[in-house]
N, C-alpha and C positions, 0 to 999 in steps of 0.2 A: 772154246773161246766164246765170250759173250758177244752177241750181235749188237752193234751200235744202233740198230734200228728197232730193237725190241721195244714195243709200246710201253710196257710197264717198267722194265729194268733200266732202260736208258735214263729216264728222268731221276730215278732213285740213285743210280750210280753217279749222275751229275751232282746231286745234292750231297752225297757222301764225300765226293772229292772236294766240293766247296767247303763242307764242314771241317774236313781235315785241314784245308788251307786256313780257315778262320781260327781254328784251334792253334795251329803253329804260328800264325800271325800274331796272336795275343802274347805268345811266349817270347818271340824274338823282338826285344826292345832295341830301338835305335838303328835297326837295319831296314833298308828299303825293301818292300815286298810288292809282288805283282801277281795278279791272277788274270789269265787271258782265256776267255771263252770263245773258241773259234768254231764256227759252223755247228753250234749246238742248239739250233733253233727248235728242233723237235723236242728237246728237253725243256728249254726255258720258255717255250711257247705254250706250255700246259697251264691250265687254270690254277691259280694259287701261287704260281712262280713269280708273278709281278712283285708281290710284297717281299718275297725272299730276295730277289735281285736288288730291289730298292734298299733293303737292309744291308745286303752285301756291299753295295756302293758306299753307303753312308758309314758303315763300320770300318771298311778298309781305310778310308781317309783318316780316321782317328788313330790308326796304328801305323802311320807313315807308309801307307800302301796305295796301290793303284789297281782299279778294276778296268779291264779292257774287253770289249766285245767286238768280234770281227765277223763280217759276212761278205760274200761275193755277190749275193743276189739282192737287188734293191726291193724286190717283192717281199723279202723277209721284213723289211722296215715298213713298207706301206701296209701290208696285210695284218700286222699284229698290233693290237692295242697295248699289249704287254710292253712292246718296245718303247712306245711313247711314254707310258706311265712310269716304267721302271728304269729305263736306260737313257733315253734321249734327254729327259728332264734332269738327270743327274750327271750327265757327261759334260765336263767343261771343255774338253778338247774333242773336235771332230776332224777326221781325216778322210778325204774322198779321193778316189782315183778317177780315171777317165770315165765320164758318165754319158758319152755320146749315144750309146745304144739305148739309153733311157730318156732321150730328149722329149719324147711324147708323154712321159710320166713325170718330167722334172718339176712341174708346178706342184704336184703332190709332195714330192721330196722336199722342195723348197719350203712349203707350208709346214710340213712335219718337222723339219730341222730348224725352222725359224730363221731361214737365211734371208738377208737383205737382197735387194736387186743387184747391188755391187758384188756381193758374195756369189750370187747365182751366176753373174757374168764371169767371175773368176773361175768358178767350177767348170762352166761350159767352155772355157778357153783352153782347158788342159789338153796338151799334146796337139793343139791345132796349128802351131807355128814353130815346131821344133827345128833346131839347126840340123840339117841333113848330114853335116860333117861330124856330128857327135852322137854317141849312142847313150841316150838318157830317156827317162820317162818323167813326167811331171806329176805332182801331187798337190792337192789343196789342203791346207791346215787352217782351221778356224779355232781360235782360243776364246771361248765363251762370249762371243759377240764383241770382244774388245779389239782383237786384231785378227786379220786373215790375209793369206797370200798364197800364191802358187809357187812351188819350189821345184827345181830340177833335181832328180836323184840319179846319180851316175855311179856305177860300181865298177871295180876292176874286172877284167876278163876272168880272173881266177874266182872271184866272188860270184860272178854271173854263172859260170859252169858248175859251181858248188851247189847253187840253189835253183837252177833252171827247172821249170816244170814242163818244158817243151819236150814231147816224147822223142822226137828224132834226135835231139841233142843229148838226152839222157841215154838213149841206146848207143849213140856214138861214144859217149863217155864210158859206158859199161864195157863195150867191146874193147876199147883201148885199155881199160883197167885190167881186163882179163888177159890181154897180151903182156901186161906188165906184172903178172903174178898177183893180181888183186890190189896193186898199189894205187889207190884212188887219188891220193895227193899228187903223185907223179903224173897220173893221167890228166888231172885238172891243169897242172902246170903246162903239160905238153899241148893240150887243146888251146889254152890261153895264148901260148907262144905262137901257135899256128894262126890263130885269129889275128894277132898283132902283126904278123909278117905278111898278111894278105893285103 
């Protein structure tokens, strides 16, 4: 199996995948397309990738498509000139989750993303005054400097257990699924029902 951390092969593999996407995108007329690059900073952070990513963003739009880049680390954004040159300047929609742990770096983030003082205040308000009687998280969405707001996102208990990354919850779900002969759907339903009955 190819290591995703291989210095030479990882960026090459990333380009091959993107090229396959672009080739298929050009053939599929009238169908919405999307490419999502998640946690691929080691690949797209290489010299020469800025122009390729810029090309990707501009080309995808012409073919009824969308390019999305995701990161969990704000340092990926701050440390890389590639991000500013090729991604931030071409992204009309920006979505930020809770940024409290980056408060001491947020002026850099604000400058990099071109956020107004109002938008900065919105972002830093995320999850600060949530209703304790409801289970939701907040998210900030900015649309090209035209509109921005903080939205609450709340999922059903079934959706929560299907996608949780919390290890103790995943282990509980796996143990229950094992007892149910591997029936993950039933395990999720039972865990969700238990949560609602508490």
